[in-house]
Structure formats: C-alpha cells, structure tokens
N, C-alpha and C positions, 0 to 999 in steps of 0.2 A: 759537823764531824759521823752525827749517827746516822743520815741520811749517807753519806756518801758508805757505813760499813752494810747497809742495809742494803743499797743499791750491790759491793760486792757482793755481795752472800746471794741476791738474786742473781746472780748473773753466773754464780757459779754453780748454782741448782740449775740453773737451764741449760750449762756444756753439757751438768752431765747427764740431767733427759736426754738431750741429741746423744752421746754417745751410746747409750744406755737401748737406746732405738735403735741405732745403727747396727747393734753387737744381737739387738733381737733379730732383727735384717736376717743378717749376715747366719747368725743361728739357725732358723727358718733354710736357708738358699740350700744351707749345708746338709739339713736334716732330708729333705725335699732330694738334693744328690745323693747323697746317704739310699733313701729307699729304690730309689731306681738301679745304684747300682747292685743291692740287695734283691731284687728280682730281677737284675739278667742270670744273677750268679741264681739263682733257685730255680729258673726256668733255662739258661741253657740259652737264650736266645734272646736278643732284640729288641725292644718296643715294635709293633707294629701298626707300622701307618698307613700300607695299602690294602686291600680287600681285591683279591685275582681267582680264577676260575681254580678249582680243585686240580686240572691239570698240570698248572703253573706257579701252584705253593713252596715246594722247595727251589724253584730256582730265587722268589723272590723273597726267600729267608734268609741264603744265598745275599744278595741284594740288603738286605736291611743291617745286613752284622757287618755289613762292608760299609753301609753309607755312615752306620750310627760309628764306625770304628775312626772313618774321616773328620766325622766330626767333634770329637771328643776332645780335639786338643785346638781348643778356641781362645783366643786372647783379645781381650779390647783394652787397648791402650791408650784413651782420648790426648795423653800428653803429645803424642804421636802424633795422632789424630788416623789412628788404623786400627782396626781386625782382623786380626791376623786367627786363619782358620784350618790347620795342618800344613804352613806355612807359606799360604795364596792369601791375598788382601784382597776382603769382600769391603762391599759398600752399602748403607742403609738403606734406604728411602721411606718417606711415609706413603701407606698403601693409594691412600685417597687421590694422594699427587698424579698416581698413575692409572688414575680410573677417571671418575667423573669431574674431580677439576681440572686434569688433563683437555679433557674434552670441549669443558666449558671454556679454558683457554681457546682452543682450537676456534668453536662456535662464535665467539669473538672475534677474534682474528680473518677469520675465512666471512664474517658479515654481511658482504655487499655478495656472497656465493648463496646457491638454495643451501637450507638447510642437512638434508641427503646428501649432497656434493660435501660439504663440511665437515659431518660426520665423515665421511668417506677418507677425506682426505689425511684425517689425526688418526684413527682407524689402520691405514696402509702404514700408515710411520712404527704404531704401537706393534703389528704384528713382524714387520721386518726387523724393528726392533729386536725384539722377543724370542726369532727365529735366528738371529746370530747365535745372541747370549745361549741358544738353549742346542745350537749348533758347538757351538766352543767349551761353554760347558762340559757338554757330552763325550768332548774329543780330549779334555783334559782329564778328566774321572777316567776315560776309559782308558787310558796310556799309562794312569797312578795304580789303578788298579789289573794293569797289565789284562783289560776281559776282552776277548777272541768275538766269541759266539756273540751272534747279533741279537737273540733274545735274553741274552743276561746281558747283553749291552743297554737294550734299550727299559730293561728293568732293575738298574739302577738309576731312571732317570726320573718315574715317580716318586722314588724312595726320597731321593735328592728334591724333587719338585717338594716335598712336605718339610721338610729341614728348612727351606729357605722360605720357607711360609707365606709359599703359594695356595696350598689346597691339599689336599688329601684325595689321592682318586681311589676310585672304585672301576674297575677293569671289569667290564660284564660278558657272560659269556659266552656268547656271539660272537669274538673277535677271532680275527685269524692274522696274526702278525707275522705271517711269510717274506717272506726275502723276496720276492717276486710285484708282477705286480696287481696280484692278488690280497695286496694286501690293504686289511679292515682292520680297523682299530676302533669299538666305543666302550666308553668310558666316561662316567661322573664326576663332579670333582666338588668336591662337601668342603663348605666352606673358602670359598673361592675367598683369595683375597677384592677380586678387583666386586663382583659380587656384595661383598658383605660390605663394603665401602660404602656401594649404592644404600641395602637399607641400615646403614648405622643411620644414616642423615635422611632416613624414612624419605627416600627418591624411589621413585621405581623407574622405570625404562619400558620405551618402547623396544627395543632392540634388543641383541643381546649385545651383553656386554665382556664379555673376558677374553675381548681378544688379542690381549698379551700372554693371556694361556693357550691361548687355540696357535699362536709365535712360536713357543717355547716346546710346549710339545713334539710340534711337528719338525722343529728343528733338531729334538735331543734325539727323536727317533729317526729320522730321514739320517743324521752321521751315523745313526745305529746299523742301518741296514743299505746305505749306500742308495738308496731311493727316493727320488724327490717327493714330496710328503706335503700335506695342506689338510685344515682342522677345519671343520664347521661346527658351530656350537648350534646345538635343534634348539638349543630348550635353556631357558636360563634363569637362577632363582631374583636378579633385580625386575624379572617380567613378570612375579609371582609363583612358577613354576616349582612343582617341590625340589627340582635336581636341578644342575646345570651340567648338559647332558651333550653331547659330544662326539663329532665320526673322525676318524683320520683314515686318508686314504691317498694315489696316487690323483694329483690333479685332476687324468683325462678320467677318471673312472671315477670322483666324490658326487656327481649329476646323477648316475645309474644307484648311489649305495642311497642317495637324498630319497630317489624317488622310491626303492625296497624300504625306508626307510620312517619314509613322513607322507604315504597312504593319502591318495586327500586331499595333500596341499600341493599348490605349484614352489617347486622351483625355482622357481626365480625369485620369492620371497625372502633366500638366504643370502647372504653373502659371502660368496666363495674367494675365500684371503688366497692370493697370489703373491712368494715371496717376491720383492720388489718389483709390485707390479706397472709401474712406470717401465724398468728397465726392460721389462716382457714387452710392452706395447712396443716399448722403442724397438725393441728386437724384430715386433713380428711388423713393424713399419717399416724398417728394415730391408727385412723380408719384400715384403710389398713393391719395393718399394727396385729396388734392384730386379725385382720379375717383372715390374714394369719398362725399366731401361731397359734390359736385354731384350724386350719388345719389341719397343723403339727405338733400340739398333738396326734388329731385324726387319721394321718396316723404311728403315734409311735405307737398309741394304736392296730390300724390295723395290725400290722406287730408285736407286741407284740405274739398276740391272735395267729397268725396265726402261728411263730415259738412253742408257745408253744403246740399247734395243731398240729403239727409235728411230735414237740417231742412224746408226748403222744403215739401219731399211730405209733411211733417206739418201743416204753415201750412194748408196746401190742403187737406187731408183734414179738417181744423176745418173749413170754409167749407161742410158735408155730414154736420156730428155736431151732431146736436141735445142733448143730454141734456150740462146742464150738468155732472154727475161725470166725465161721459167724457170731453170737454174742460177739463179742470183737470189733469189726467192725463196727454194729450195735449202743452198746455204745460209739462208737468215735464217730460213726455220730451224736447222741443221746449230746454228752458232746459240739461237736461241736457248734451245736444247742444253746447249755442254753449259751454259752460266748459270740453268738452274739447275746443273746438278755438280755445280762447282759450289753454288750457294749452298744448295744442302751439304755438303759434305764439309764446308767450316763449320753449318749448323749443329752438324751431329759428330763433328771433331772437339768441340769440347764437351768440358763433363758438363757444364750449366746451360743446359740444351733454354732453356725460356729466355734468353738475353744474348746479343753478340758484340763485344767490344767496336765501337763505332773506329778505329782506329785498324783493329786487326782486320775488321772486314774491308774499307774501302782500300787500304790501302794493298792486300794480296789481293783481291777480286782487278781493281784497276790495272796491277799489270797482268795480272795473270792476261786481261782482257786483251789486252799489250799483245802480248803473245798470243794468246789465240787469230792477230789478225798479222800474223806472221810479216813484221813489220817492228822488227825488234833490229835488227842490222840497216834499219832505215839512219842516214845523217843526223838522228834530231836526240833532243834529250827528252826524258823524262823526269817529271817533280810531280811529288806528292807530298803536301803538305796538309800535319794533323793536331790542327790546336784546340781538338776537344775533347772528356777526356768523361763519354755516356754511353750508352747501351741502346742497342736498336732488337727492339722483339722480331721474330723468323718473319711475321708477314710483310715488317716495312723493310727490313732488309729483302724479300726474296723482288718487292717490289721494283726498289728504289736500283738493286740490280741490277732487272732486267732494263729499269732506263736508260740508267751506266753504259749496257751492251747495246742499245741501239746512237746513243750519244757518239760511243764509242768507234762501232759500225758506219755511221754515219759520216764523222771524223776520215776513215781511211778508205775512204769508197773510191776517192780522185786520191790514189800513192802516190800517182807523179807531181802532187802539188805537194807532199809533205813535206813539212822540212821545219825549220826551230826548235819548241818548247812545249813537248802538252804537257799542262800544267793542272792537277785540280788539288783541290783545296778545300777546307774543311773546315766552317768557322760557327762562331752560335753569340745572343744576343736572350732580353730576357725572354723572348716570346718562339725563338724558332732556333734554326739552325741555319747552317748554309751550303751547300756544296754546289762549289764553284769549279769549271772545268772549261781548259781556255782549248781548241780546238786546232789543229793544225792546217785548212784549209778558206781560205778566202771566201769563199761565199759559200755559205750553208746548204742544203740539198735539200729543207723540209717541206720548199712549195714543188716541187717535182713531182709527177703525178706516180715514180713505182715510189714513195716515198710515204705516200697518203694513210699506208695502211701502219706504218711506223709513226708517225704522226698519230693516228688513234689509239692505238695501243701506250706509244707514252703517257695519252691524256689521262687513259683509264686507270693503269697504273700510279699516275698522281694522286688521282680520287681516292685511291685505295691505300696510299700513304700518307694519308692527306697532306699533300704536298703541294706546289704548286711549280711550275719549269717556267722560264722565262728566256729566250734566246736571242741574246744581239748578239754586239761588234766588241772584243777587245784590242786597239792596236793592227784595225783590219782584218783580224782572224774573228771565223767564228767562234760565238762563246754562251756556254750554256750555266745558266743556273738554280737552282732548286730550291725553293724554300721549306725548309721540315715543321711543321708545326710540333711543339712540345707539350707531352702530357703535363697532366698534373702536377703527376710526382717527380717528374725532372725539372719542374716550374721553383719547387721546392727546395 
C-alpha cells in the first residue's frame, strides 16, 4: 500500500513538472512576441530582413511591412495536418533533404554515369522545381498585395525569401534591375539554407550548392519583370567562400556578365542553369530537325526537277533520232529516269525519310510502272500480293525499283504476246525476302544482244541491294525471283 502511494505521488509530481515546463515555454514565446510587437510599435517599421543600396531602401521598407503583415496570420494545426499562413496552406521540409541529402540520392541512382553528369541531373531538377515555385509564389503574392510596378514586385521577393527560411538577401550596389535586356542583379545570400546544410554536417563541396536559391530567385524576378532570367552562383560558403554570391541576368547576357565579374576565370567552369533545360534542348533539336527537313525537301525538289529536265531533254532528242534501235535505248533511259523520279517522290512524301513500307512501295511502284508502259488497256490482269510487313532503306528501295523497272520493261517489249495475268508477290522467311514477278511473255529476252546492258545493270543493282535475281519459267511464262537478304535487325 505504501509503495502505491509513493508511485502515485511521484506520478503527480512528474505531471506537475511537465505542465510547469510547458507553461514556462509558452510564457517565453509570448514574451518574445511582445518584444517584437513593442519593437514594431516603437519604430513604426517591420523587422529588416534585406540589405539594399540606398536608392532602393524606401521600396524595400514598404515590402518589409507588406510581407510581415502577410506572415502575421499563421496557424499550425497538426490535428488537421495543416500549416496556414494568410489563408494559404504551406508545407515544411527539412533543409538538408533538399541539398546534400538529395544529391547523395541522385549520385547513388545515377552511379552508372559520370559523377558530373549525375550532379547536373540533380541540379537541373532542383533548379526547375525552385524556378516554378518562385514564379508561382511571386504571382500569388503580387495579386494579393495588388503590386504593379516591377521593382515593387521584385522587392517583395527577397523579404518573402527570408520569411520562408531560404536566406537573408543583400543586393549589391552594381545591380541594375531594369525591365529590359540590360537587367542585372548581383547579391549575397547570408545564411543560405543550402550552404548551411553542408556546413552544419562538416561537409565541403567542390562546386556551388545553392541551386534552389538560383531557381527560386530567378523565377520570382522573371515573374516580376516579364523577362526570361537565370541565376549563377559565383562563390559559395559550402566551398569555403566568405559569401554565397550570385548574379542574375537574361540567359543570352549571362556569359557577358560572368566575364565582367570573374576576370581571369574561365566562364566554362560555371554551370549556367536553363529553366527546363531538357525542354530547351528538345526545342533546339526540333528547330534543327525542321531546318534539316526543309533542306531535304528542297534537295528533293531540285533532284526531281533535274530528273524531269533530263527526261524532257531526252524526249526532245528523240525527234532528231532516225535509228529505231537508238530510239529504243533512249526510251529505256527515259523510263529509268522516270522510275527514279517516282521512287524519289515516294521516299520524300513520307514523314519518315529513313525507311519505306514494303507494301506501299512495291504496290504503288509496280502499278505505276504498268501504267507508264501504256499497257493498262490491254486484256490482262494485274495482281499484287504483299504478305510482308517490313521496311526498306531508300538505297535498297531505289535499287529494287530500278530492277523492277527492267523486269516490267522486258515483259512488255513484245506487247502483241501480252496476255493472261501479270503477278507480283512478296513473301519472307527467316533469312530473306522473296520478290516474285511472273511476266506475260512466253520467252524472256535477256539473251538478246540489245538487252545486254539491261542485264548488266540488273546484276549491278542486285549487288547494291544485297540481293540475287533468278530468271525462270512459270507455266510457260517468264518468271523473276529477287531474293533480298535480311539485315540483323529485321531477323530479330
């Protein structure tokens, strides 16, 4: 019984001690708040968080009062999981989780890449996130405080920066925050949360670490002035410097200011952040690609026009040629040029200039060749069967197209014998594609002296296309089989 009474007495004393301790902490908090209120009443000014040149002091005093009034209304409700400041919900993060701890994780995740590349990936992410936060915080604050003048909008930024725990800002006299391409800001961040996180755990960095400060400050000022801005940290306390020093300017002017501020140092050692660098690079790549596509289209038109000119010149030459054999050779040459022009048209009419769909290519080329030889009105049937879904490179397509042109031309050299069905079939196995053409003449003419050039041309084109031509007989009609070897990617 006695022990129980002692335990109860000890428990009550312990509870009283806790309550007294809580009351003492609350009294200290209220005393501190009263001191701050008395200081404001006696001076008529809010606490000074930013150091600025004399010319800007009046504007920044107004900003100090506005921002201080904004942060006077704060409510922390852990039961609701909310921190409310002036009817806006805020969240808190441990500063180290957005500085060295974040970069440690990035280095681990990208350990298979060079260290500088991993750090650049992490810093780009931090800069982009902070830049967005700076722009959106600025827009919200400008609207709430009815700020219109760009310098007044900017002035609220460093004060807001201090109240939200980033750092204290000192704007240096050489700054020129003008609303044009000559915008320039040079400033220190005292007690930067990023640099102090490194110093607190006794770590030293080889490069500036205040990446989020760069992103947030440039985002706020960009929103304030309607200019594209970026920030570079020149020196950093985490590297052992006396100050975390920054310059801010339009991206196209930043190198000029780096040269002026860092004489004797190479500007290449400074990493100039670009908002959403990946998107910026993609936009430049897209613009370059569009220029190249336009150039390719221009080349295509020039080639097509030149082919048409050559074809027209040869047609004119025909009028002065009396020898029938010579006329035949010239007509064959004209047909080859027209075939090349058709293939050229098919290649450059597709968005993908690097490959051609087999079905589209052979079906359209075969039918156009039949029409070009003026035999569409003959009593014959045309069949095209494509059972392959593959792609051809332009070089292979041109070679095969010219081979097909020679086969079609040979098949219709004796039009009076044309009858039945003219058939083109494309199949495949594991090693190759098989292009089969069954002609309309009962005896092929490849052995005749006048076709020696055509046969030599076909052999050369087969070699270029890594294919082989076999001439045979199908039910009494000439047949042609082109075997095209597959590349390794087609096999897989």
